[in-house]
ZAROVO-333187 format. One line per 2 residues: number of its first residue (from 1); their letters; for each residue x, z, y of N, C-alpha, C. Coordinates in Angstrom, 3 decimals. Layout:
N
NUM> A> X:Z:Y:X:Z:Y:X:Z:Y ~ ... .
This chain:
173
1> MD> 0.851:0.000:-1.183:0.000:0.000:0.000:0.896:0.000:1.245 ~ 0.649:-0.900:2.168:1.486:-0.975:3.363:0.959:-0.052:4.458 .
3> MH> 1.787:0.153:5.461:1.448:1.077:6.547:0.224:0.608:7.315 ~ 0.053:-0.709:7.387:-1.089:-1.281:8.108:-2.407:-0.739:7.539 .
5> SI> -2.537:-0.748:6.216:-3.770:-0.282:5.603:-3.866:1.246:5.586 ~ -2.732:1.936:5.535:-2.737:3.398:5.580:-3.200:3.878:6.957 .
7> AW> -2.798:3.198:7.999:-3.073:3.636:9.370:-4.498:3.344:9.831 ~ -5.189:2.409:9.199:-6.489:1.955:9.687:-7.481:3.102:9.919 .
9> WP> -7.823:3.856:8.889:-8.867:4.872:9.026:-8.479:6.026:9.940 ~ -7.265:6.550:9.839:-6.921:7.604:10.801:-6.991:7.133:12.253 .
11> IV> -6.528:5.904:12.505:-6.542:5.388:13.884:-7.966:5.152:14.369 ~ -8.799:4.562:13.527:-10.193:4.333:13.925:-10.884:5.659:14.213 .
13> TL> -10.639:6.653:13.366:-11.233:7.980:13.579:-10.773:8.567:14.909 ~ -9.466:8.527:15.155:-8.929:9.031:16.427:-9.546:8.302:17.610 .
15> LV> -9.613:6.985:17.539:-10.112:6.196:18.668:-11.592:6.460:18.943 ~ -12.384:6.638:17.903:-13.800:6.939:18.105:-13.947:8.298:18.791 .
17> IA> -13.224:9.303:18.287:-13.307:10.643:18.889:-12.797:10.611:20.332 ~ -11.656:9.965:20.558:-11.083:9.904:21.911:-12.025:9.183:22.866 .
19> TV> -12.667:8.123:22.404:-13.593:7.379:23.256:-14.792:8.237:23.631 ~ -15.374:8.915:22.660:-16.531:9.771:22.945:-16.146:10.893:23.906 .
21> VD> -15.017:11.547:23.640:-14.570:12.643:24.502:-14.269:12.130:25.911 ~ -13.599:10.971:26.015:-13.247:10.419:27.322:-14.496:10.010:28.103 .
23> LY> -15.455:9.410:27.429:-16.694:9.029:28.111:-17.457:10.262:28.598 ~ -17.430:11.317:27.812:-18.165:12.529:28.158:-17.440:13.374:29.209 .
25> SR> -16.130:13.587:29.021:-15.408:14.540:29.876:-14.398:13.894:30.817 ~ -14.145:12.594:30.639:-13.148:11.858:31.430:-11.744:12.402:31.205 .
27> RI> -11.497:12.951:30.018:-10.182:13.462:29.641:-9.947:13.124:28.173 ~ -8.673:13.013:27.801:-8.289:12.886:26.404:-7.389:14.082:26.116 .
29> PN> -7.886:15.051:25.352:-7.168:16.324:25.216:-5.932:16.245:24.308 ~ -4.972:17.102:24.629:-3.741:17.189:23.834:-4.024:17.587:22.395 .
31> WL> -5.007:18.485:22.170:-5.293:18.934:20.810:-5.704:17.776:19.912 ~ -6.158:16.691:20.499:-6.557:15.520:19.724:-5.381:14.587:19.458 .
33> VL> -4.606:14.273:20.485:-3.589:13.222:20.332:-2.232:13.710:19.850 ~ -1.811:14.901:20.232:-0.462:15.337:19.856:-0.301:15.560:18.346 .
35> PF> -1.253:16.209:17.660:-1.112:16.297:16.202:-1.153:14.922:15.531 ~ -1.958:14.021:16.082:-2.045:12.670:15.534:-0.724:11.920:15.720 .
37> LA> -0.086:12.110:16.862:1.230:11.502:17.114:2.238:12.021:16.081 ~ 2.285:13.331:15.902:3.216:13.918:14.924:2.911:13.420:13.519 .
39> AG> 1.635:13.339:13.165:1.249:12.854:11.839:1.697:11.408:11.634 ~ 1.603:10.590:12.673:2.049:9.196:12.558:3.525:9.094:12.234 .
41> VI> 4.324:9.895:12.914:5.771:9.900:12.645:6.039:10.393:11.221 ~ 5.369:11.449:10.821:5.588:12.026:9.494:5.151:11.063:8.393 .
43> VT> 3.949:10.510:8.505:3.431:9.614:7.462:4.276:8.340:7.380 ~ 4.611:7.774:8.527:5.413:6.551:8.530:6.797:6.804:7.933 .
45> TA> 7.397:7.931:8.253:8.706:8.274:7.700:8.602:8.540:6.200 ~ 7.565:9.267:5.788:7.389:9.557:4.365:7.126:8.286:3.565 .
47> TH> 6.442:7.345:4.162:6.106:6.100:3.471:7.264:5.115:3.437 ~ 8.033:5.017:4.525:9.058:3.974:4.634:10.453:4.504:4.936 .
49> GV> 10.655:5.797:4.895:11.977:6.375:5.088:12.490:6.222:6.514 ~ 13.806:6.073:6.633:14.447:5.986:7.945:13.955:4.762:8.716 .
51> KG> 13.722:3.661:8.010:13.191:2.462:8.684:11.815:2.763:9.286 ~ 10.987:3.496:8.556:9.670:3.883:9.067:9.779:4.785:10.283 .
53> LG> 10.735:5.718:10.235:10.961:6.588:11.390:11.339:5.753:12.611 ~ 12.219:4.798:12.431:12.627:3.924:13.542:11.465:3.122:14.091 .
55> QS> 10.625:2.586:13.194:9.465:1.812:13.633:8.467:2.700:14.392 ~ 8.275:3.909:13.889:7.356:4.836:14.544:7.850:5.196:15.946 .
57> LA> 9.128:5.546:16.044:9.687:5.915:17.350:9.699:4.725:18.307 ~ 9.925:3.531:17.782:9.902:2.334:18.632:8.487:2.046:19.135 .
59> GI> 7.481:2.268:18.286:6.090:2.095:18.721:5.716:3.072:19.816 ~ 6.173:4.315:19.655:5.932:5.337:20.682:6.633:4.951:21.978 .
61> AL> 7.888:4.529:21.868:8.673:4.175:23.057:8.037:3.013:23.815 ~ 7.569:1.999:23.094:6.933:0.859:23.756:5.664:1.307:24.483 .
63> AV> 4.853:2.096:23.819:3.620:2.587:24.448:3.922:3.400:25.696 ~ 4.922:4.274:25.608:5.272:5.117:26.756:5.859:4.279:27.888 .
65> AV> 6.675:3.283:27.552:7.285:2.442:28.591:6.219:1.672:29.377 ~ 5.284:1.066:28.662:4.270:0.249:29.335:3.258:1.118:30.073 .
67> TG> 2.686:2.094:29.389:1.666:2.923:30.041:2.294:3.915:31.015 ~ 3.562:4.226:30.825:4.251:5.131:31.748:4.318:4.557:33.150 .
69> VL> 4.504:3.247:33.251:4.519:2.601:34.571:3.159:2.778:35.244 ~ 2.098:2.585:34.468:0.749:2.736:35.033:0.469:4.180:35.434 .
71> CW> 1.000:5.129:34.664:0.850:6.550:35.044:1.652:6.850:36.304 ~ 2.846:6.307:36.385:3.688:6.524:37.568:3.006:5.963:38.817 .
73> LR> 2.323:4.840:38.659:1.571:4.258:39.775:0.254:4.991:40.013 ~ -0.033:5.973:39.206:-1.236:6.810:39.264:-2.517:6.006:39.075 .
75> GM> -2.413:4.968:38.244:-3.582:4.166:37.914:-4.102:4.462:36.521 ~ -3.390:5.298:35.776:-3.788:5.673:34.423:-3.433:7.135:34.227 .
77> GM> -4.242:7.823:33.451:-3.984:9.236:33.203:-3.009:9.463:32.062 ~ -2.452:10.655:32.019:-1.501:11.003:30.962:-2.171:11.066:29.593 .
79> GD> -3.445:11.378:29.546:-4.154:11.364:28.262:-4.162:9.971:27.654 ~ -4.345:8.951:28.496:-4.302:7.565:28.021:-2.911:7.222:27.498 .
81> LK> -1.884:7.651:28.204:-0.503:7.427:27.766:-0.275:8.081:26.408 ~ -0.692:9.339:26.258:-0.475:10.047:24.989:-1.289:9.427:23.858 .
83> LC> -2.482:8.933:24.155:-3.280:8.254:23.138:-2.559:6.990:22.665 ~ -2.054:6.206:23.596:-1.302:4.997:23.223:-0.044:5.349:22.437 .
85> AA> 0.656:6.395:22.846:1.861:6.818:22.127:1.516:7.238:20.706 ~ 0.413:7.968:20.547:-0.001:8.400:19.216:-0.307:7.203:18.324 .
87> VG> -0.997:6.220:18.869:-1.283:5.002:18.107:0.026:4.285:17.773 ~ 0.925:4.186:18.737:2.209:3.529:18.517:3.025:4.176:17.421 .
89> GW> 2.897:5.494:17.266:3.599:6.198:16.207:3.142:5.800:14.814 ~ 1.928:5.307:14.713:1.396:4.853:13.436:1.636:3.371:13.187 .
91> IG> 1.556:2.537:14.223:1.552:1.085:13.979:2.865:0.379:14.320 ~ 3.778:1.030:14.986:5.065:0.414:15.282:5.010:-0.535:16.470 .
93> PA> 6.187:-1.044:16.874:6.273:-1.799:18.124:5.622:-3.181:18.093 ~ 5.705:-3.895:16.993:5.152:-5.257:16.974:3.644:-5.221:17.176 .
95> QM> 2.959:-4.415:16.384:1.509:-4.325:16.515:1.120:-3.622:17.811 ~ 1.950:-2.671:18.270:1.662:-1.979:19.527:1.708:-2.958:20.692 .
97> GT> 2.627:-3.903:20.651:2.683:-4.924:21.703:1.388:-5.706:21.774 ~ 0.895:-6.132:20.614:-0.387:-6.840:20.567:-1.513:-5.948:21.069 .
99> AL> -1.504:-4.683:20.640:-2.554:-3.744:21.055:-2.551:-3.537:22.570 ~ -1.360:-3.455:23.161:-1.282:-3.243:24.617:-1.793:-4.450:25.400 .
101> VA> -1.456:-5.650:24.942:-1.960:-6.851:25.621:-3.480:-6.917:25.497 ~ -3.992:-6.693:24.282:-5.442:-6.724:24.077:-6.130:-5.600:24.851 .
103> TG> -5.490:-4.441:24.945:-6.036:-3.325:25.717:-6.136:-3.694:27.192 ~ -5.113:-4.340:27.721:-5.146:-4.764:29.120:-6.286:-5.730:29.388 .
105> LA> -6.472:-6.691:28.487:-7.565:-7.650:28.652:-8.927:-6.952:28.527 ~ -9.058:-6.099:27.509:-10.313:-5.360:27.340:-10.566:-4.450:28.539 .
107> GG> -9.513:-3.811:29.038:-9.651:-2.935:30.202:-10.131:-3.689:31.425 ~ -9.614:-4.879:31.628:-10.053:-5.696:32.764:-11.523:-6.076:32.657 .
109> LL> -11.941:-6.495:31.468:-13.343:-6.858:31.267:-14.253:-5.635:31.387 ~ -13.827:-4.515:30.809:-14.629:-3.300:30.927:-14.699:-2.811:32.373 .
111> AL> -13.610:-2.972:33.121:-13.619:-2.563:34.533:-14.616:-3.396:35.330 ~ -14.675:-4.691:35.045:-15.657:-5.541:35.722:-17.082:-5.107:35.373 .
113> AW> -17.322:-4.858:34.092:-18.657:-4.425:33.665:-19.001:-3.049:34.254 ~ -18.022:-2.137:34.246:-18.221:-0.787:34.792:-18.577:-0.875:36.277 .
115> AA> -17.823:-1.689:37.016:-18.073:-1.836:38.453:-19.433:-2.480:38.703 ~ -19.782:-3.486:37.916:-21.078:-4.140:38.095:-22.225:-3.174:37.811 .
117> CH> -22.091:-2.364:36.774:-23.138:-1.386:36.425:-23.261:-0.282:37.463 ~ -22.176:0.008:38.162:-22.198:1.075:39.162:-22.333:0.531:40.589 .
119> GS> -22.632:-0.764:40.717:-22.874:-1.353:42.026:-21.657:-1.444:42.919 ~ -20.487:-1.506:42.328:-19.271:-1.529:43.142:-18.365:-2.704:42.798 .
121> LS> -18.938:-3.787:42.296:-18.124:-4.923:41.880:-17.354:-5.531:43.051 ~ -18.003:-5.759:44.163:-17.335:-6.350:45.330:-16.196:-5.460:45.825 .
123> AS> -16.471:-4.172:45.952:-15.431:-3.238:46.415:-14.280:-3.162:45.418 ~ -14.589:-3.218:44.132:-13.537:-3.167:43.108:-12.660:-4.410:43.148 .
125> LD> -13.278:-5.563:43.329:-12.494:-6.799:43.427:-11.631:-6.793:44.686 ~ -12.185:-6.302:45.794:-11.395:-6.179:47.022:-10.219:-5.226:46.814 .
127> GS> -10.475:-4.106:46.156:-9.414:-3.140:45.885:-8.340:-3.715:44.980 ~ -8.759:-4.499:43.989:-7.790:-5.124:43.082:-6.895:-6.107:43.820 .
129> SD> -7.484:-6.913:44.676:-6.656:-7.869:45.424:-5.737:-7.144:46.392 ~ -6.227:-6.053:46.993:-5.394:-5.251:47.892:-4.235:-4.618:47.118 .
131> LV> -4.521:-4.147:45.921:-3.479:-3.538:45.086:-2.396:-4.544:44.732 ~ -2.802:-5.704:44.252:-1.827:-6.722:43.838:-1.058:-7.266:45.032 .
133> SG> -1.755:-7.592:46.113:-1.045:-8.127:47.279:-0.155:-7.065:47.915 ~ -0.545:-5.810:47.789:0.260:-4.720:48.333:1.613:-4.586:47.648 .
135> FW> 1.710:-5.007:46.387:3.003:-4.962:45.697:4.031:-5.840:46.396 ~ 3.569:-6.920:47.033:4.495:-7.816:47.750:4.990:-7.175:49.037 .
137> TR> 4.130:-6.391:49.683:4.518:-5.798:50.971:5.098:-4.392:50.830 ~ 4.518:-3.563:49.948:4.969:-2.181:49.767:6.023:-2.046:48.681 .
139> GI> 6.091:-3.025:47.810:6.902:-2.876:46.608:6.062:-2.227:45.519 ~ 6.681:-1.996:44.389:5.961:-1.394:43.267:5.920:0.120:43.479 .
141> RP> 4.887:0.538:44.165:4.653:1.954:44.467:3.170:2.243:44.333 ~ 2.805:3.507:44.147:1.377:3.826:44.098:0.677:3.418:45.390 .
143> HP> -0.519:2.917:45.251:-1.331:2.532:46.407:-1.769:3.815:47.129 ~ -1.840:3.802:48.444:-2.215:5.023:49.164:-3.626:5.528:48.840 .
145> RL> -4.556:4.629:48.513:-5.937:5.050:48.248:-6.376:4.836:46.805 ~ -5.870:3.807:46.149:-6.357:3.417:44.827:-5.577:4.121:43.724 .
147> VL> -5.716:5.438:43.668:-5.034:6.258:42.671:-6.033:7.243:42.061 ~ -5.732:7.713:40.868:-6.653:8.603:40.165:-6.935:9.904:40.897 .
149> DN> -5.944:10.420:41.623:-6.140:11.718:42.271:-6.876:11.626:43.608 ~ -7.290:10.439:44.017:-8.099:10.272:45.224:-9.563:10.458:44.833 .
151> PS> -10.235:11.468:45.376:-11.627:11.727:44.991:-12.572:10.557:45.261 ~ -12.251:9.704:46.218:-13.144:8.589:46.523:-12.824:7.328:45.709 .
153> AR> -11.771:7.356:44.924:-11.413:6.191:44.111:-12.413:6.027:42.969 ~ -12.754:4.791:42.669:-13.647:4.504:41.546:-12.786:4.431:40.288 .
155> TM> -13.072:5.289:39.336:-12.295:5.312:38.102:-13.223:5.111:36.913 ~ -12.632:4.769:35.787:-13.405:4.623:34.555:-12.595:5.186:33.400 .
157> PY> -13.271:5.663:32.362:-12.549:6.124:31.186:-11.874:4.931:30.497 ~ -10.630:5.102:30.078:-9.870:3.980:29.534:-9.750:4.014:28.015 .
159> AP> -10.136:5.111:27.361:-10.063:5.165:25.899:-10.852:4.038:25.227 ~ -12.025:3.622:25.756:-12.707:2.493:25.109:-11.861:1.214:25.097 .
161> AI> -11.146:0.946:26.175:-10.283:-0.241:26.210:-9.134:-0.107:25.215 ~ -8.558:1.089:25.125:-7.476:1.322:24.161:-8.006:1.130:22.748 .
163> AI> -9.213:1.607:22.488:-9.822:1.449:21.169:-10.032:-0.029:20.830 ~ -10.592:-0.773:21.763:-10.845:-2.200:21.523:-9.525:-2.934:21.278 .
165> GT> -8.539:-2.702:22.123:-7.262:-3.383:21.978:-6.555:-3.042:20.689 ~ -6.592:-1.779:20.304:-5.927:-1.358:19.070:-6.622:-1.931:17.851 .
167> IF> -7.939:-1.841:17.819:-8.672:-2.392:16.669:-8.451:-3.891:16.575 ~ -8.459:-4.567:17.711:-8.168:-6.013:17.720:-6.801:-6.288:17.096 .
169> SF> -5.821:-5.453:17.378:-4.460:-5.677:16.881:-4.384:-5.645:15.356 ~ -5.284:-4.935:14.716:-5.285:-4.894:13.250:-5.701:-6.233:12.656 .
171> FT> -6.474:-7.002:13.391:-6.956:-8.279:12.880:-6.045:-9.443:13.245 ~ -5.033:-9.199:14.032:-4.112:-10.266:14.426:-2.755:-10.142:13.761 .
173> N> -2.437:-8.982:13.196:-1.127:-8.805:12.540:-1.233:-8.893:11.052 .
C-alpha cells in the first residue's frame, strides 16, 4: 500500500473537521492540526523510512514557504498555514505543490462567491486590484488596510479552499 492511499482518509477527515470549525469559529485550532502534523511525519517515516521522513519534511517546508509569505503579508492566518503544513507532512512536496496551486484557484473562486453572497463583490475586486497594483509601488509588503487584523477588512474562512485543493491533488497525482 502506498502513502497516497494511506493518507487519503486521515486527510479527508482532518479537512472536513477543519472546514466545519473554520466556518463556525473562523479559526483552525492547534489541537486539531499539530497532532495531525506529527502523525504525518511518524506514519510517513514508519512506512518509507528515511526517504519518507525527507518527503514529509519537504512537504511541510513547501507548505510553510508558500503560505508563510501570505501570513507575513497578513492575508492568511496561522491556522491556515499549520493546516497546509499538516497536510504537507502526509503527502510530500510533489503533491503539496499541486494542492497549493489548486487551493489558490479554489480560494479565488470561493472569494468571488463569498463576496457576491455578502454584497461586496465590487469592493472586493477594487481591493484586489489595489493590492496587486500596490506591490508595484509599495513593494511586497502588507497592505495598510487589506489585512486580517483590520476589523473593517472583509475576510473569509480559507479551510474550504485548502480542502478543495488538497482533495483535487489526490486525483491528479
